[in-house]
N, CA and C atoms of all chains as a GROMACS GRO file, in nm:
protein
  591
    1MET      N    1  -3.314  -0.463   1.560
    1MET     CA    2  -3.184  -0.479   1.589
    1MET      C    3  -3.133  -0.418   1.603
    2LYS      N    4  -3.057  -0.372   1.722
    2LYS     CA    5  -2.960  -0.212   1.725
    2LYS      C    6  -2.831  -0.210   1.628
    3ASN      N    7  -2.804  -0.065   1.547
    3ASN     CA    8  -2.707  -0.123   1.501
    3ASN      C    9  -2.534  -0.120   1.611
    4PRO      N   10  -2.511  -0.164   1.574
    4PRO     CA   11  -2.363  -0.247   1.675
    4PRO      C   12  -2.286  -0.089   1.654
    5LEU      N   13  -2.251  -0.014   1.552
    5LEU     CA   14  -2.190   0.099   1.523
    5LEU      C   15  -2.265   0.207   1.601
    6ASP      N   16  -2.386   0.212   1.687
    6ASP     CA   17  -2.422   0.309   1.755
    6ASP      C   18  -2.351   0.301   1.906
    7SER      N   19  -2.301   0.189   1.966
    7SER     CA   20  -2.218   0.192   2.062
    7SER      C   21  -2.054   0.164   2.018
    8LEU      N   22  -1.946   0.225   2.152
    8LEU     CA   23  -1.805   0.215   2.128
    8LEU      C   24  -1.779   0.050   2.121
    9TRP      N   25  -1.862   0.010   2.258
    9TRP     CA   26  -1.751  -0.163   2.250
    9TRP      C   27  -1.853  -0.214   2.106
   10GLY      N   28  -1.957  -0.200   2.097
   10GLY     CA   29  -2.035  -0.252   1.986
   10GLY      C   30  -1.916  -0.227   1.841
   11THR      N   31  -1.862  -0.104   1.854
   11THR     CA   32  -1.791  -0.105   1.710
   11THR      C   33  -1.674  -0.159   1.713
   12VAL      N   34  -1.628  -0.158   1.861
   12VAL     CA   35  -1.483  -0.226   1.845
   12VAL      C   36  -1.448  -0.397   1.862
   13ILE      N   37  -1.584  -0.441   1.907
   13ILE     CA   38  -1.618  -0.559   1.894
   13ILE      C   39  -1.603  -0.578   1.733
   14SER      N   40  -1.684  -0.513   1.686
   14SER     CA   41  -1.740  -0.526   1.498
   14SER      C   42  -1.613  -0.546   1.422
   15GLY      N   43  -1.517  -0.432   1.495
   15GLY     CA   44  -1.411  -0.443   1.438
   15GLY      C   45  -1.288  -0.591   1.452
   16LEU      N   46  -1.277  -0.590   1.559
   16LEU     CA   47  -1.184  -0.709   1.603
   16LEU      C   48  -1.323  -0.904   1.545
   17VAL      N   49  -1.411  -0.853   1.530
   17VAL     CA   50  -1.449  -0.966   1.483
   17VAL      C   51  -1.407  -0.990   1.294
   18LEU      N   52  -1.448  -0.834   1.258
   18LEU     CA   53  -1.390  -0.827   1.107
   18LEU      C   54  -1.215  -0.888   1.114
   19THR      N   55  -1.134  -0.859   1.188
   19THR     CA   56  -1.005  -0.880   1.179
   19THR      C   57  -1.030  -1.027   1.162
   20LEU      N   58  -1.035  -1.059   1.281
   20LEU     CA   59  -1.028  -1.238   1.259
   20LEU      C   60  -1.082  -1.293   1.156
   21VAL      N   61  -1.232  -1.254   1.069
   21VAL     CA   62  -1.304  -1.338   0.953
   21VAL      C   63  -1.161  -1.321   0.847
   22LEU      N   64  -1.154  -1.163   0.816
   22LEU     CA   65  -1.032  -1.144   0.685
   22LEU      C   66  -0.892  -1.179   0.711
   23TYR      N   67  -0.846  -1.246   0.852
   23TYR     CA   68  -0.716  -1.352   0.893
   23TYR      C   69  -0.778  -1.447   0.884
   24TYR      N   70  -0.848  -1.526   0.871
   24TYR     CA   71  -0.888  -1.637   0.798
   24TYR      C   72  -0.879  -1.687   0.662
   25ILE      N   73  -0.962  -1.531   0.608
   25ILE     CA   74  -0.944  -1.549   0.438
   25ILE      C   75  -0.822  -1.537   0.395
   26VAL      N   76  -0.719  -1.457   0.428
   26VAL     CA   77  -0.623  -1.433   0.366
   26VAL      C   78  -0.520  -1.520   0.411
   27GLN      N   79  -0.530  -1.625   0.522
   27GLN     CA   80  -0.416  -1.716   0.574
   27GLN      C   81  -0.483  -1.843   0.472
   28PHE      N   82  -0.637  -1.844   0.416
   28PHE     CA   83  -0.683  -1.938   0.338
   28PHE      C   84  -0.629  -1.908   0.198
   29ALA      N   85  -0.639  -1.828   0.148
   29ALA     CA   86  -0.609  -1.767   0.034
   29ALA      C   87  -0.422  -1.775   0.054
   30MET      N   88  -0.327  -1.801   0.138
   30MET     CA   89  -0.225  -1.757   0.098
   30MET      C   90  -0.157  -1.892   0.098
   31GLN      N   91  -0.265  -2.042   0.092
   31GLN     CA   92  -0.220  -2.157   0.124
   31GLN      C   93  -0.119  -2.220   0.007
   32MET      N   94   1.754   0.622  -0.339
   32MET     CA   95   1.614   0.570  -0.412
   32MET      C   96   1.501   0.521  -0.247
   33GLU      N   97   1.550   0.390  -0.240
   33GLU     CA   98   1.486   0.273  -0.175
   33GLU      C   99   1.524   0.333  -0.078
   34PHE      N  100   1.580   0.413  -0.038
   34PHE     CA  101   1.618   0.463   0.145
   34PHE      C  102   1.499   0.584   0.157
   35LEU      N  103   1.513   0.693   0.054
   35LEU     CA  104   1.307   0.753   0.008
   35LEU      C  105   1.211   0.716   0.065
   36GLN      N  106   1.187   0.588  -0.040
   36GLN     CA  107   1.110   0.523  -0.025
   36GLN      C  108   1.064   0.426   0.082
   37LEU      N  109   1.117   0.355   0.115
   37LEU     CA  110   1.113   0.285   0.180
   37LEU      C  111   1.120   0.297   0.342
   38GLY      N  112   1.266   0.363   0.362
   38GLY     CA  113   1.283   0.414   0.479
   38GLY      C  114   1.213   0.601   0.544
   39ILE      N  115   1.234   0.691   0.468
   39ILE     CA  116   1.204   0.810   0.468
   39ILE      C  117   1.050   0.812   0.420
   40GLY      N  118   0.957   0.772   0.383
   40GLY     CA  119   0.835   0.740   0.357
   40GLY      C  120   0.752   0.641   0.406
   41ARG      N  121   0.831   0.547   0.468
   41ARG     CA  122   0.738   0.461   0.545
   41ARG      C  123   0.733   0.546   0.694
   42TRP      N  124   0.844   0.629   0.755
   42TRP     CA  125   0.827   0.672   0.848
   42TRP      C  126   0.729   0.789   0.855
   43LEU      N  127   0.729   0.874   0.764
   43LEU     CA  128   0.643   0.940   0.721
   43LEU      C  129   0.500   0.923   0.695
   44HIS      N  130   0.487   0.767   0.632
   44HIS     CA  131   0.355   0.748   0.653
   44HIS      C  132   0.306   0.717   0.793
   45VAL      N  133   0.402   0.623   0.841
   45VAL     CA  134   0.358   0.617   1.009
   45VAL      C  135   0.284   0.742   1.110
   46VAL      N  136   0.354   0.860   1.068
   46VAL     CA  137   0.384   0.972   1.165
   46VAL      C  138   0.195   1.044   1.082
   47ALA      N  139   0.159   1.040   0.933
   47ALA     CA  140   0.062   1.102   0.886
   47ALA      C  141  -0.072   0.986   0.943
   48GLY      N  142  -0.069   0.869   0.900
   48GLY     CA  143  -0.173   0.807   0.980
   48GLY      C  144  -0.175   0.826   1.137
   49VAL      N  145  -0.090   0.817   1.225
   49VAL     CA  146  -0.093   0.901   1.358
   49VAL      C  147  -0.194   0.973   1.383
   50MET      N  148  -0.167   1.097   1.259
   50MET     CA  149  -0.225   1.223   1.296
   50MET      C  150  -0.361   1.159   1.227
   51TRP      N  151  -0.396   1.096   1.123
   51TRP     CA  152  -0.510   1.050   1.065
   51TRP      C  153  -0.617   0.922   1.188
   52ILE      N  154  -0.573   0.860   1.205
   52ILE     CA  155  -0.652   0.779   1.321
   52ILE      C  156  -0.673   0.778   1.427
   53GLY      N  157  -0.501   0.875   1.493
   53GLY     CA  158  -0.536   0.934   1.605
   53GLY      C  159  -0.624   0.987   1.652
   54LEU      N  160  -0.678   1.135   1.517
   54LEU     CA  161  -0.766   1.205   1.563
   54LEU      C  162  -0.920   1.172   1.534
   55LEU      N  163  -0.916   1.042   1.418
   55LEU     CA  164  -1.037   0.966   1.447
   55LEU      C  165  -1.054   0.887   1.561
   56TYR      N  166  -0.969   0.847   1.636
   56TYR     CA  167  -1.041   0.788   1.782
   56TYR      C  168  -1.085   0.866   1.848
   57TYR      N  169  -1.019   1.043   1.854
   57TYR     CA  170  -1.014   1.162   1.898
   57TYR      C  171  -1.218   1.193   1.904
   58PHE      N  172  -1.201   1.178   1.794
   58PHE     CA  173  -1.380   1.195   1.741
   58PHE      C  174  -1.477   1.140   1.834
   59ASN      N  175  -1.429   0.981   1.831
   59ASN     CA  176  -1.493   0.891   1.843
   59ASN      C  177  -1.466   0.843   2.019
   60PHE      N  178  -1.399   0.853   2.033
   60PHE     CA  179  -1.401   0.832   2.159
   60PHE      C  180  -1.371   0.965   2.261
   61VAL      N  181  -1.400   1.043   2.228
   61VAL     CA  182  -1.324   1.188   2.351
   61VAL      C  183  -1.461   1.244   2.298
   62GLN      N  184  -1.467   1.315   2.128
   62GLN     CA  185  -1.547   1.492   2.125
   62GLN      C  186  -1.719   1.423   2.122
   63VAL      N  187  -1.735   1.278   2.008
   63VAL     CA  188  -1.887   1.250   2.065
   63VAL      C  189  -1.958   1.262   2.175
   64PRO      N  190  -1.908   1.182   2.283
   64PRO     CA  191  -1.902   1.163   2.406
   64PRO      C  192  -1.953   1.291   2.475
   65ALA      N  193  -1.837   1.385   2.478
   65ALA     CA  194  -1.846   1.495   2.550
   65ALA      C  195  -1.939   1.606   2.438
   66LEU      N  196  -1.977   1.621   2.340
   66LEU     CA  197  -2.055   1.696   2.294
   66LEU      C  198  -2.199   1.645   2.314
   67ALA      N  199  -2.233   1.489   2.335
   67ALA     CA  200  -2.366   1.432   2.408
   67ALA      C  201  -2.413   1.520   2.547
   68ALA      N  202  -2.254   1.503   2.681
   68ALA     CA  203  -2.284   1.557   2.761
   68ALA      C  204  -2.274   1.707   2.767
   69ALA      N  205  -2.225   1.755   2.654
   69ALA     CA  206  -2.232   1.933   2.664
   69ALA      C  207  -2.368   1.985   2.594
   70ALA      N  208  -2.446   1.892   2.581
   70ALA     CA  209  -2.568   1.909   2.493
   70ALA      C  210  -2.661   1.935   2.662
   71LYS      N  211  -2.609   1.872   2.717
   71LYS     CA  212  -2.742   1.872   2.815
   71LYS      C  213  -2.698   1.984   2.890
   72ASP      N  214  -2.572   2.047   2.890
   72ASP     CA  215  -2.587   2.190   3.021
   72ASP      C  216  -2.552   2.317   2.902
   73GLY      N  217  -2.606   2.246   2.742
   73GLY     CA  218  -2.557   2.400   2.651
   73GLY      C  219  -2.408   2.479   2.658
   74THR      N  220  -2.312   2.366   2.642
   74THR     CA  221  -2.152   2.433   2.705
   74THR      C  222  -2.056   2.371   2.574
   75GLY      N  223  -2.143   2.295   2.485
   75GLY     CA  224  -2.071   2.246   2.340
   75GLY      C  225  -2.003   2.339   2.249
   76ALA      N  226  -2.052   2.502   2.246
   76ALA     CA  227  -2.058   2.590   2.168
   76ALA      C  228  -1.895   2.565   2.070
   77GLY      N  229  -1.835   2.576   2.248
   77GLY     CA  230  -1.640   2.619   2.183
   77GLY      C  231  -1.583   2.499   2.146
   78ILE      N  232  -1.643   2.371   2.180
   78ILE     CA  233  -1.573   2.268   2.099
   78ILE      C  234  -1.619   2.255   1.944
   79THR      N  235  -1.752   2.291   1.933
   79THR     CA  236  -1.755   2.292   1.768
   79THR      C  237  -1.714   2.394   1.690
   80LYS      N  238  -1.710   2.500   1.792
   80LYS     CA  239  -1.654   2.650   1.673
   80LYS      C  240  -1.520   2.627   1.689
   81HIS      N  241  -1.401   2.591   1.762
   81HIS     CA  242  -1.283   2.621   1.801
   81HIS      C  243  -1.270   2.496   1.780
   82VAL      N  244  -1.251   2.382   1.867
   82VAL     CA  245  -1.214   2.276   1.864
   82VAL      C  246  -1.222   2.154   1.672
   83ALA      N  247  -1.364   2.141   1.679
   83ALA     CA  248  -1.363   2.060   1.583
   83ALA      C  249  -1.332   2.090   1.456
   84PRO      N  250  -1.344   2.255   1.380
   84PRO     CA  251  -1.274   2.262   1.280
   84PRO      C  252  -1.121   2.201   1.219
   85ARG      N  253  -1.081   2.292   1.342
   85ARG     CA  254  -0.897   2.244   1.391
   85ARG      C  255  -0.877   2.099   1.380
   86ALA      N  256  -0.952   2.029   1.439
   86ALA     CA  257  -0.974   1.886   1.417
   86ALA      C  258  -0.957   1.795   1.295
   87LEU      N  259  -1.057   1.813   1.211
   87LEU     CA  260  -1.111   1.842   1.055
   87LEU      C  261  -0.989   1.834   0.972
   88PHE      N  262  -0.949   1.948   1.007
   88PHE     CA  263  -0.855   1.986   0.908
   88PHE      C  264  -0.727   1.899   0.895
   89TRP      N  265  -0.685   1.852   1.025
   89TRP     CA  266  -0.548   1.787   1.038
   89TRP      C  267  -0.604   1.642   1.024
   90PHE      N  268  -0.731   1.652   1.024
   90PHE     CA  269  -0.814   1.490   1.000
   90PHE      C  270  -0.774   1.436   0.849
   91ARG      N  271  -0.841   1.538   0.800
   91ARG     CA  272  -0.871   1.480   0.644
   91ARG      C  273  -0.721   1.538   0.560
   92TRP      N  274  -0.628   1.589   0.593
   92TRP     CA  275  -0.515   1.597   0.506
   92TRP      C  276  -0.404   1.474   0.563
   93GLY      N  277  -0.464   1.476   0.689
   93GLY     CA  278  -0.340   1.345   0.731
   93GLY      C  279  -0.408   1.257   0.695
   94ALA      N  280  -0.550   1.226   0.634
   94ALA     CA  281  -0.584   1.108   0.572
   94ALA      C  282  -0.499   1.112   0.414
   95VAL      N  283  -0.503   1.228   0.365
   95VAL     CA  284  -0.448   1.247   0.204
   95VAL      C  285  -0.299   1.212   0.212
   96ALA      N  286  -0.234   1.202   0.305
   96ALA     CA  287  -0.097   1.195   0.333
   96ALA      C  288  -0.056   1.129   0.309
   97THR      N  289  -0.145   0.985   0.435
   97THR     CA  290  -0.132   0.841   0.495
   97THR      C  291  -0.145   0.765   0.339
   98TRP      N  292  -0.228   0.841   0.254
   98TRP     CA  293  -0.279   0.713   0.155
   98TRP      C  294  -0.201   0.736   0.098
   99VAL      N  295  -0.157   0.885   0.018
   99VAL     CA  296  -0.007   0.928  -0.062
   99VAL      C  297   0.099   0.831  -0.043
  100LEU      N  298   0.177   0.849   0.062
  100LEU     CA  299   0.290   0.781   0.074
  100LEU      C  300   0.248   0.632   0.142
  101GLY      N  301   0.154   0.566   0.133
  101GLY     CA  302   0.134   0.451   0.160
  101GLY      C  303   0.133   0.407   0.008
  102ALA      N  304   0.106   0.446  -0.141
  102ALA     CA  305   0.071   0.454  -0.285
  102ALA      C  306   0.249   0.419  -0.322
  103VAL      N  307   0.345   0.532  -0.261
  103VAL     CA  308   0.479   0.550  -0.257
  103VAL      C  309   0.549   0.423  -0.219
  104ILE      N  310   0.493   0.397  -0.090
  104ILE     CA  311   0.592   0.284  -0.027
  104ILE      C  312   0.563   0.114  -0.136
  105LEU      N  313   0.431   0.119  -0.195
  105LEU     CA  314   0.405   0.041  -0.248
  105LEU      C  315   0.456   0.035  -0.408
  106GLY      N  316   0.467   0.152  -0.444
  106GLY     CA  317   0.577   0.181  -0.543
  106GLY      C  318   0.542   0.104  -0.665
  107ARG      N  319   0.614   0.032  -0.773
  107ARG     CA  320   0.588  -0.058  -0.860
  107ARG      C  321   0.485  -0.188  -0.845
  108HIS      N  322   0.518  -0.191  -0.712
  108HIS     CA  323   0.438  -0.337  -0.670
  108HIS      C  324   0.263  -0.263  -0.633
  109PHE      N  325   0.235  -0.173  -0.652
  109PHE     CA  326   0.091  -0.101  -0.615
  109PHE      C  327   0.001  -0.174  -0.654
  110PHE      N  328  -0.012  -0.213  -0.785
  110PHE     CA  329  -0.079  -0.339  -0.835
  110PHE      C  330  -0.110  -0.442  -0.798
  111GLU      N  331   0.007  -0.500  -0.764
  111GLU     CA  332  -0.001  -0.634  -0.735
  111GLU      C  333  -0.033  -0.636  -0.576
  112ALA      N  334  -0.034  -0.531  -0.516
  112ALA     CA  335  -0.091  -0.515  -0.407
  112ALA      C  336  -0.293  -0.518  -0.402
  113PHE      N  337  -0.273  -0.406  -0.500
  113PHE     CA  338  -0.469  -0.398  -0.470
  113PHE      C  339  -0.540  -0.507  -0.549
  114LEU      N  340  -0.461  -0.545  -0.651
  114LEU     CA  341  -0.551  -0.601  -0.730
  114LEU      C  342  -0.529  -0.775  -0.727
  115PHE      N  343  -0.452  -0.800  -0.607
  115PHE     CA  344  -0.398  -0.958  -0.530
  115PHE      C  345  -0.325  -0.988  -0.637
  116MET      N  346  -0.265  -0.966  -0.694
  116MET     CA  347  -0.136  -1.044  -0.773
  116MET      C  348  -0.066  -1.162  -0.778
  117LYS      N  349  -0.002  -1.119  -0.672
  117LYS     CA  350   0.137  -1.230  -0.612
  117LYS      C  351   0.071  -1.255  -0.441
  118THR      N  352   0.074  -1.352  -0.413
  118THR     CA  353   0.048  -1.445  -0.240
  118THR      C  354   0.110  -1.332  -0.179
  119ALA      N  355   0.233  -1.276  -0.175
  119ALA     CA  356   0.302  -1.190  -0.085
  119ALA      C  357   0.239  -1.085  -0.032
  120TYR      N  358   0.164  -1.048  -0.127
  120TYR     CA  359   0.098  -0.897  -0.108
  120TYR      C  360  -0.047  -0.893  -0.068
  121TYR      N  361  -0.120  -1.007  -0.039
  121TYR     CA  362  -0.238  -1.046   0.033
  121TYR      C  363  -0.240  -0.925   0.166
  122PRO      N  364  -0.168  -0.986   0.223
  122PRO     CA  365  -0.195  -0.888   0.344
  122PRO      C  366  -0.212  -0.745   0.326
  123ILE      N  367  -0.110  -0.681   0.303
  123ILE     CA  368  -0.076  -0.528   0.232
  123ILE      C  369  -0.159  -0.475   0.183
  124GLY      N  370  -0.234  -0.585   0.074
  124GLY     CA  371  -0.342  -0.547  -0.028
  124GLY      C  372  -0.476  -0.536   0.006
  125VAL      N  373  -0.536  -0.628   0.168
  125VAL     CA  374  -0.659  -0.624   0.247
  125VAL      C  375  -0.582  -0.496   0.298
  126GLY      N  376  -0.510  -0.473   0.357
  126GLY     CA  377  -0.475  -0.334   0.449
  126GLY      C  378  -0.477  -0.172   0.347
  127ALA      N  379  -0.439  -0.239   0.210
  127ALA     CA  380  -0.471  -0.095   0.157
  127ALA      C  381  -0.622  -0.082   0.063
  128TRP      N  382  -0.630  -0.134   0.068
  128TRP     CA  383  -0.796  -0.148   0.041
  128TRP      C  384  -0.906  -0.088   0.173
  129LEU      N  385  -0.835  -0.154   0.273
  129LEU     CA  386  -0.948  -0.111   0.434
  129LEU      C  387  -0.918   0.079   0.415
  130GLY      N  388  -0.748   0.095   0.380
  130GLY     CA  389  -0.740   0.219   0.380
  130GLY      C  390  -0.825   0.341   0.278
  131THR      N  391  -0.855   0.266   0.178
  131THR     CA  392  -0.874   0.367   0.085
  131THR      C  393  -0.978   0.390   0.110
  132ILE      N  394  -1.072   0.261   0.103
  132ILE     CA  395  -1.230   0.289   0.205
  132ILE      C  396  -1.220   0.366   0.280
  133MET      N  397  -1.147   0.392   0.395
  133MET     CA  398  -1.147   0.492   0.512
  133MET      C  399  -1.118   0.600   0.447
  134PHE      N  400  -1.054   0.653   0.338
  134PHE     CA  401  -0.991   0.760   0.314
  134PHE      C  402  -1.133   0.794   0.208
  135PHE      N  403  -1.191   0.760   0.112
  135PHE     CA  404  -1.326   0.752   0.013
  135PHE      C  405  -1.416   0.809   0.178
  136ASN      N  406  -1.441   0.717   0.268
  136ASN     CA  407  -1.576   0.794   0.398
  136ASN      C  408  -1.532   0.896   0.436
  137VAL      N  409  -1.373   0.965   0.464
  137VAL     CA  410  -1.343   1.093   0.533
  137VAL      C  411  -1.407   1.154   0.423
  138TRP      N  412  -1.352   1.168   0.273
  138TRP     CA  413  -1.390   1.310   0.150
  138TRP      C  414  -1.501   1.342   0.135
  139VAL      N  415  -1.582   1.160   0.104
  139VAL     CA  416  -1.719   1.174   0.025
  139VAL      C  417  -1.817   1.154   0.147
  140LEU      N  418  -1.803   1.106   0.278
  140LEU     CA  419  -1.915   1.102   0.371
  140LEU      C  420  -1.872   1.250   0.493
  141ILE      N  421  -1.756   1.180   0.568
  141ILE     CA  422  -1.720   1.294   0.678
  141ILE      C  423  -1.753   1.427   0.626
  142TRP      N  424  -1.630   1.499   0.524
  142TRP     CA  425  -1.632   1.595   0.587
  142TRP      C  426  -1.743   1.658   0.471
  143PRO      N  427  -1.821   1.614   0.406
  143PRO     CA  428  -1.884   1.717   0.317
  143PRO      C  429  -2.055   1.743   0.421
  144ASN      N  430  -1.992   1.621   0.502
  144ASN     CA  431  -2.170   1.659   0.655
  144ASN      C  432  -2.107   1.715   0.711
  145GLN      N  433  -1.978   1.711   0.758
  145GLN     CA  434  -1.936   1.793   0.863
  145GLN      C  435  -1.969   1.934   0.907
  146LYS      N  436  -1.979   1.977   0.742
  146LYS     CA  437  -1.961   2.135   0.673
  146LYS      C  438  -2.124   2.168   0.706
  147LYS      N  439  -2.208   2.105   0.647
  147LYS     CA  440  -2.321   2.080   0.698
  147LYS      C  441  -2.322   2.140   0.895
  148ILE      N  442  -2.284   1.982   0.924
  148ILE     CA  443  -2.334   2.044   1.053
  148ILE      C  444  -2.270   2.103   1.130
  149LEU      N  445  -2.110   2.150   1.078
  149LEU     CA  446  -2.062   2.332   1.156
  149LEU      C  447  -2.142   2.469   1.118
  150GLY      N  448  -2.208   2.447   0.986
  150GLY     CA  449  -2.286   2.541   0.918
  150GLY      C  450  -2.152   2.654   0.870
  151MET      N  451  -2.098   2.549   0.743
  151MET     CA  452  -1.957   2.570   0.661
  151MET      C  453  -2.010   2.593   0.586
  152VAL      N  454  -2.097   2.544   0.510
  152VAL     CA  455  -2.217   2.523   0.393
  152VAL      C  456  -2.382   2.567   0.492
  153GLN      N  457  -2.490   2.637   0.410
  153GLN     CA  458  -2.617   2.622   0.437
  153GLN      C  459  -2.687   2.488   0.394
  154ALA      N  460  -2.788   2.485   0.523
  154ALA     CA  461  -2.803   2.328   0.554
  154ALA      C  462  -2.953   2.351   0.622
  155SER      N  463  -3.070   2.264   0.524
  155SER     CA  464  -3.184   2.281   0.659
  155SER      C  465  -3.127   2.231   0.787
  156ASP      N  466  -3.259   2.223   0.853
  156ASP     CA  467  -3.230   2.080   1.014
  156ASP      C  468  -3.239   1.998   0.973
  157GLU      N  469  -3.351   1.971   0.880
  157GLU     CA  470  -3.350   1.830   0.830
  157GLU      C  471  -3.212   1.803   0.787
  158GLU      N  472  -3.166   1.855   0.706
  158GLU     CA  473  -3.040   1.837   0.630
  158GLU      C  474  -2.912   1.796   0.746
  159LYS      N  475  -2.931   1.848   0.822
  159LYS     CA  476  -2.839   1.857   0.953
  159LYS      C  477  -2.868   1.738   1.002
  160ALA      N  478  -2.990   1.718   1.033
  160ALA     CA  479  -2.976   1.636   1.104
  160ALA      C  480  -2.954   1.485   1.038
  161ARG      N  481  -2.986   1.460   0.943
  161ARG     CA  482  -2.971   1.371   0.839
  161ARG      C  483  -2.767   1.416   0.842
  162ALA      N  484  -2.725   1.473   0.766
  162ALA     CA  485  -2.615   1.495   0.754
  162ALA      C  486  -2.504   1.423   0.924
  163ARG      N  487  -2.600   1.432   1.008
  163ARG     CA  488  -2.490   1.371   1.149
  163ARG      C  489  -2.504   1.231   1.136
  164ARG      N  490  -2.624   1.206   1.107
  164ARG     CA  491  -2.650   1.085   1.126
  164ARG      C  492  -2.551   0.985   1.003
  165VAL      N  493  -2.544   1.013   0.866
  165VAL     CA  494  -2.457   1.003   0.803
  165VAL      C  495  -2.280   1.005   0.814
  166ALA      N  496  -2.229   1.140   0.869
  166ALA     CA  497  -2.060   1.132   0.951
  166ALA      C  498  -2.106   1.027   1.020
  167PHE      N  499  -2.165   1.044   1.118
  167PHE     CA  500  -2.185   0.909   1.258
  167PHE      C  501  -2.123   0.829   1.228
  168LEU      N  502  -2.218   0.804   1.158
  168LEU     CA  503  -2.167   0.632   1.103
  168LEU      C  504  -2.059   0.586   0.990
  169ALA      N  505  -2.036   0.725   0.921
  169ALA     CA  506  -1.904   0.688   0.838
  169ALA      C  507  -1.779   0.711   0.929
  170SER      N  508  -1.811   0.788   1.072
  170SER     CA  509  -1.641   0.736   1.130
  170SER      C  510  -1.644   0.649   1.238
  171ARG      N  511  -1.807   0.615   1.243
  171ARG     CA  512  -1.754   0.468   1.338
  171ARG      C  513  -1.732   0.368   1.246
  172THR      N  514  -1.791   0.368   1.117
  172THR     CA  515  -1.724   0.267   1.031
  172THR      C  516  -1.616   0.256   1.012
  173ASN      N  517  -1.560   0.374   1.018
  173ASN     CA  518  -1.362   0.397   1.010
  173ASN      C  519  -1.332   0.344   1.104
  174THR      N  520  -1.412   0.372   1.276
  174THR     CA  521  -1.323   0.368   1.353
  174THR      C  522  -1.322   0.161   1.339
  175MET      N  523  -1.412   0.088   1.354
  175MET     CA  524  -1.422  -0.046   1.337
  175MET      C  525  -1.304  -0.106   1.213
  176LEU      N  526  -1.298  -0.054   1.096
  176LEU     CA  527  -1.246  -0.062   0.995
  176LEU      C  528  -1.068  -0.063   1.046
  177SER      N  529  -1.035   0.093   1.109
  177SER     CA  530  -0.904   0.092   1.153
  177SER      C  531  -0.885  -0.030   1.203
  178ILE      N  532  -0.930  -0.120   1.266
  178ILE     CA  533  -0.859  -0.222   1.366
  178ILE      C  534  -0.818  -0.338   1.264
  179PRO      N  535  -0.880  -0.373   1.185
  179PRO     CA  536  -0.800  -0.491   1.092
  179PRO      C  537  -0.716  -0.420   0.983
  180LEU      N  538  -0.752  -0.265   0.974
  180LEU     CA  539  -0.666  -0.216   0.911
  180LEU      C  540  -0.527  -0.201   0.962
  181LEU      N  541  -0.514  -0.161   1.076
  181LEU     CA  542  -0.348  -0.173   1.154
  181LEU      C  543  -0.302  -0.322   1.183
  182PHE      N  544  -0.381  -0.370   1.187
  182PHE     CA  545  -0.389  -0.542   1.189
  182PHE      C  546  -0.285  -0.595   1.045
  183PHE      N  547  -0.337  -0.571   0.929
  183PHE     CA  548  -0.306  -0.583   0.785
  183PHE      C  549  -0.192  -0.512   0.750
  184MET      N  550  -0.168  -0.412   0.822
  184MET     CA  551  -0.071  -0.296   0.763
  184MET      C  552   0.079  -0.371   0.822
  185THR      N  553   0.057  -0.440   0.945
  185THR     CA  554   0.135  -0.474   1.024
  185THR      C  555   0.192  -0.617   1.020
  186ALA      N  556   0.061  -0.670   0.927
  186ALA     CA  557   0.087  -0.824   0.875
  186ALA      C  558   0.201  -0.893   0.823
  187SER      N  559   0.257  -0.835   0.749
  187SER     CA  560   0.356  -0.834   0.702
  187SER      C  561   0.477  -0.881   0.745
  188GLY      N  562   0.460  -0.762   0.822
  188GLY     CA  563   0.652  -0.833   0.920
  188GLY      C  564   0.591  -0.878   1.023
  189GLY      N  565   0.473  -0.928   1.088
  189GLY     CA  566   0.413  -0.992   1.220
  189GLY      C  567   0.429  -1.106   1.177
  190ILE      N  568   0.247  -1.092   1.202
  190ILE     CA  569   0.182  -1.262   1.217
  190ILE      C  570   0.170  -1.351   1.019
  191PHE      N  571   0.163  -1.251   0.931
  191PHE     CA  572   0.188  -1.304   0.838
  191PHE      C  573   0.311  -1.370   0.751
  192ARG      N  574   0.467  -1.348   0.887
  192ARG     CA  575   0.614  -1.269   0.791
  192ARG      C  576   0.654  -1.464   0.742
  193THR      N  577   0.585  -1.552   0.804
  193THR     CA  578   0.688  -1.680   0.739
  193THR      C  579   0.598  -1.682   0.617
  194ALA      N  580   0.458  -1.650   0.614
  194ALA     CA  581   0.403  -1.700   0.492
  194ALA      C  582   0.503  -1.583   0.405
  195VAL      N  583   0.502  -1.476   0.442
  195VAL     CA  584   0.525  -1.350   0.309
  195VAL      C  585   0.704  -1.365   0.282
  196TRP      N  586   0.813  -1.375   0.386
  196TRP     CA  587   0.920  -1.392   0.356
  196TRP      C  588   0.940  -1.567   0.365
  197GLY      N  589   0.926  -1.652   0.413
  197GLY     CA  590   0.946  -1.751   0.366
  197GLY      C  591   1.050  -1.795   0.499
   0.00000   0.00000   0.00000
């Protein structure tokens, strides 16, 4: 499997996915 | 005091952050692809000799200024944010941790390896090749982390404002 960080789009998409995951974790923790 | 900490401090934190993350994006979106293209016709020497060292200087000291000013803004709430001791500090706590990981990457992974790549310290060809890969991945990791970082830095007054401020 290719490392997503080897491509710029892979890096940006990984960042967006991580943002979404962390958002739901923080939102759940704040309830 | 509050004017200095939360007014001037936040302003300078953003100025330094633009310097740091702006240069991070320059490296990833401009310099790395430019050097790959320049390698094909042998015209990359000017970038590595004149541009990269200057960009790296402002990049790593921009990181220091951003982190220190971020700590100044948190002030007496520093540990509440970093240790997730109060719900209201969860969003900025995540942002602070992401910024700290990125700060670590700059000074422990990117800068020491860039010194080998640019010939500022002695390194064999094998060490240079390894340094290139480590610095590249650390830089790409920071680019990835900058996306949630900027989200959580603005989240307390943005998407989480109701949860934070009531």
